[in-house]
N, C-alpha and C positions, 0 to 999 in steps of 0.2 A: 706259112708266110710267103708271100710272093714279092718278087722284086722285078723291075724291068730294066734290061740293059739298054740304055738309051741309043747306043750306036747300032745295035742289031735289032732292036725292038723285040727281042725275044724275052719271053717270060720264063723266068727260072724259079724253081722252088728251092728254098734252102733246106738242107737235110736237117732233120731234127737230131739234136744231141741226145744220147741216151741219158735219161733222167736218173740222177742218183737219188735214191730214196732218202727222205729225211727220217724215215722209220727204220731204226737199225735192225728190227726183227726181220725185215724183208731180206736182209743179207745173211741171216743165220742159216746154218745147216740144220737139217731135221733134228739132229742130236742136240744142238745148241738151243733150238727152239723148244724142244721137249724139256730140257733142263730149265730154261727160262720160265716155261709154263709151270713146271713143278715149283720153282722158286716163288712165282706169283701166287700159286695155290697155298703154299706154306705161309706167305705173308697174309693172304686173305684169312686163312684159318687162325693165325695169330691175332689178327684184328678182330675176328669174330669172338675168339676167347676173351680178348681184352674187353670187348663190348659186353659180353655176357657177364663178366666179372663186375664191370661197371654197373650194369643193370641190377645185379645181385646186391651190390653195395647200396645202390639207390633205394631198392626195396627195403633193405635193412634200415637205412637212414630214415625212410618214410615211416616205418613202423616205430622207430625210436621217437620220431617227431610226433606221431599220433599219440604215443604214450605220454610224451611230455605235454602235449596239448590237453589230454584228459586230466593230467595232474594240475595243470594251470587252471582249467575250468573248475576243478574241485576246489582249488585254493580260492578262486574268485567267489565261488558259491559260499564257502566257509566265511570269507571276509564279509560278504553281504549279510549272512546270518549273524555273525559276530556284531556287526554294526546295528542290526535290528535289536539284538539282545541288549547291547549297550544303550540304545535309545530307550528301550523299555525300562531298563534299570535306572536310567537318569530320571525318567518320568516318575518311577516309584519313589526314588530318593526325594525328588522335588515335592511329591505328594506327601511323603512322610514329614518333610520339613514344615510344610504348611500345617499339617495336623499337630506337629510338635509345638509350633508357635501358637496355634489355637489352644492347645492343652495348657501351655504355660500361662496364656492370657486367662483362661478359665481358672487355673489354680490361683493366680494372683487375685482374681475377682472373689473367689471363695474365701481366700485368706483375709482379704480386706473386709468382706461381709462378716466373717467370724469375729475379727478384731472389733468391728463396729458394734456387733451384737454384744460382745464382751464388755466394751466400754459402756454401752447403754445399760447392761445389767449391773455393772459396777456403779454407775451413776444412780440407778434405781435403788440399789442396795444402800449406797451412801445416803440417798435421800430418805429411805425408810429408816435407816439407822439414826439419822438426825432427828426424824420425827419421833422415833421411840425415845430417844434421849430427851427430847423436849417434853414428851408425855410424862416420862419418869420425873423430870424436874418439876413439871406442873403438879404431879401427884404428891410429890414431896412437899410442895409448897402449900398444898391444900389440906 
C-alpha cells in the first residue's frame, strides 16, 4: 500500500501488520499439532468404521430385499396360475352345465316319446279289444 504525503510529496509505504491466522492449527505447537492429527485420524477411522457398518447393513438389507422380491415374484406367478386354473374350471363347469341341460332335454324327449308310444299302444289295445268284443257279440248273434 502506498500513500503520498501531500506536503512533502514523499511516498511512504505502510508497514504490513502481522497477519493473524484464521487457521488455529498454525498457532499449535508440534505436540498439539500431533495430538490434533491423531484426533482427526481417530475421527476418520470412526467414520470409516461407521461407513463400513452402514455398507454391511445395506448389503444385508439388499439381500433381504432380493429374497422378498423372489417371494413376491413366486406369489405373483402362483396367482397367475391360480387364475388360469380357475378360468379352466369355470369353462369346464359351464360346459358341464350345457351338457346337463342337453341331457335333461333329451331325457324329457325320451320320456315324452315313451309316454306317447304307450298311449298309442293302449289306444291300439283298446281298439283291438273293442273289435274283439264286437266280433264276439256278432258271433253270439249269429
